[in-house]
N, C-alpha and C positions, 0 to 999 in steps of 0.2 A: 402170417395170418392176413387174410384179405380184408379190406375195408369196404363197408357198404357205401355205394355211391348213389346219391339222390340226383335224378335228372328231371328238370322242369321243361315242359313243352308248352309253348304259347303260340297257337295258330293265329296269325294275323291275316290281313287281306291279301298280302303278297308273299309273306315269308313265314317260316316256322322258326321261332326263336328257341334256342336250346341253352339252358343254364345248368350248372352242376353245383353240388354242395356235398361235403363229406366231413366227418369228424375223425381226427387222429390224435395221437399223443401230443401233437403240436397245436391242437385246438381245431376250430372250425375253419375250413377253407371253402371258398365259393367263387364262381366266376362264370364265364361263358365258354362253351365248347367251340374251339376254333377249327377252321378247315385246315388241313395239312398244307403248309407252305404259304398260306394266305392269312396273316395275322389280322387283317381287317375284316374278313368274312366270318361273322358270328351267327349267321342265320342261313337256312336253306330256302331257296325259292319254293314257295308252296303252290306250284303249278304242275299241270300235266299237259302233254301235247300229243295229239293223235297224228302220227305221220301217215297220211293217206297213201303215200307211195309204197311204204313197207308194211302198212296195215299193223302198226304196233304203237303202243303208248310209251312215251318217254317222260321222265319225272325230274323235277329239280334242275340241277346243273346239266343233266342230260338233254334238256330241251334245246340247249344251244347247238347240239349235235344233229338237229333235224336237217334233213337234206332239202326240204322245200323252203321257199322264201315266204310263203303265205302263213301267217300265224292266226288265221281265223279259227283254227281248231285247237287253240290254247285255252285251257280252262283253269280257273282258280279253284283250289280245293275248298276254300271257304265258301265260294259261291255255290258249290255243289251241296255242301252241308247246310247252306241257308235254306234249302228246300224243306228242312225240318224245323225251321223257326216257328215259334208260336204265331198263330194268325187268328184274329178275331172272328173270321169266317171259318168255321170248323169244316165246312165242305171243301173249301180251297185247301186248308191244311191237310185234309185227308188225301186230296188229289195230288198235292205236292209230295207227300210222303210216298205215295204209290209210284210217282215218277222217279223218286230217289232210289227206291228199293227194286222196282220192277221195270222201269222204263229204259229206253236206249237212246234218249235224246240228251244233248249237252248244249249249254249256252255258248253261242259264238262269241269270240273275243274281238272287240272293235277297237282299233287303234289308228290314229290318236284320239278319235272321238270316244268318250266314255259313255257307255250305256248301262244303266242300272238293270239289275234283275227285277222283273215284274213280280208282284206279290202272287199272281196266279201264273204258274209256269206253263199251263196249257195254252195261255194266250201267246206266250213266246213261241211255242211250237206252231201255232196257227199262223203267226205273223212271220214265220221263217227266220226267227232269231236264234235258231238252234241248228245243230247238225246231228246226224244219227250214226251210231256205231253198233251194228248188230252184235249181239252176244256180250255186250258190256253195259253195265248200269252205273249210274253215278256212285252207288254204294261200292261196287266192286273196284272202281277206279280209286276211290278214297282208301279202300283196303290196300291196294297195290302201292299207293303213295306212302302209307304208314309203314309198310314193309321196307320200302326204299329208305324212309327216314330212319327206321331202326338200324339198318345197315350203316348209314352215315353216322349215327350216334355211336355205334360200337367202334367204328373206325376212328372217331375223334376221342373216344374214351381211351383207346389204346395209346394214342399220342399223348393224352393227358397223363396216363399212368407212367409212360416213359419219361416225360418231362418232370413229373413230380417225384418219381422214384417210389411210387405207392402202388401196391397190388390191389386192384379192385375186384370185388365179388362179381362174378358173371351175371348174377341176378340183380339187375338194377332196380331201384325203387323209383317209379315214375310218378311225377306230379303233373297234372293237367291244369292249365289255366284257360278259362273260357270267358267270352265277353259277358258283361253283366246282364244284358238283355238277350236271352237265348230261348230258354224254355226247357222242359223236361226231356223231350224227344231229342233235341240237339245234344244235350249233355250226355244222355244215355248212349247216343251213337258215337260220340267222341271217346267215351269210356270203352265201348265195344271195340272200336278200331285200335285203341292203344293196347287193350288186353290181347287182342288177336295177334298184334305185331310183336309184343314183348313177352307173351306167354303167361302173364299174370295181371290181375286187375290193378289199376293205378293205386298207389299208396295214398295219394291225396288228389282231390278234384276241387279246384278253387275258382271263384270268380276273379276277374282281373283286379277289382277294387280290394278284395280281401287279400290277394297276393301282395298288392302294393302296401297295404296296411302292415302285413307281416314283415315286409322289407323295411318299412320305416322303423318298426320296433327293433329289428336286428341291427340296423344302422345307428340306433340310439337317438332317433329323431323324436321319440316320445317317451316320457318318463311317467312313473306312477302318479296317478292323480291328474294327468294331463289328457287333453283331447286334441285331435287335429282333423282337418278335412283333407280327404284324399280325392284328387281329381284324376280321372283316367280320360285322356284326350283321344277318343276314338276317331275313326275315319269320318263318321257322320254324327256321332253322339258324344256327349260328355257325361260320364258317369261319376257321381259324387257320393261318398259315404263319410260318415263320422267315425273315426277310430278312437277308442278310449282304452286306457290301461289303468 
């Protein structure tokens, strides 16, 4: 009899972290899905690279196989999704959303000088901070990345199954973790991307602080009647919540 495997996906600025959990006769087991042959690699590079010579997109570890030396056309998946972040200016939010779903422009990657995404993506296009790929939208590139991630997940699940001696159900239960400050459109798009890639809607969709609170409970860090503060140290923000049991 196969066991249901829960897989958690946490999209960070540079990587996609992948964790697993399942319950068997021996109790609950959980950990991180490792890459074959590399016990230290527990995350996928959350990047895409447009190879202008071959006119094709490469994803994750495949980016290292690019033939060109210029990485101006490397994009972070999270940067593309950031076009859907809530914006106090509803007009800008509408334009950014259109650029995500219908546009063909992508933010250039500047290294070693870091340059932030502007809140108004149209300004980046005007200031030539983007590059253009006809026939591809940020949305379609994110779709392709999640399909790539799905293939990597199944590859690692097969390795986990072999190592643990457990047969897992092919239909995984996906849990998505998103930053605390995102907004409805961002969360809905992450959900759509996961459902499209894995063939079923995510079993759980959690903010990073809620996921950390659940982890604290699972690890026995909080007891009945107790409360604790959970700090999520993000790239630019610190999210804090109070967790009580």
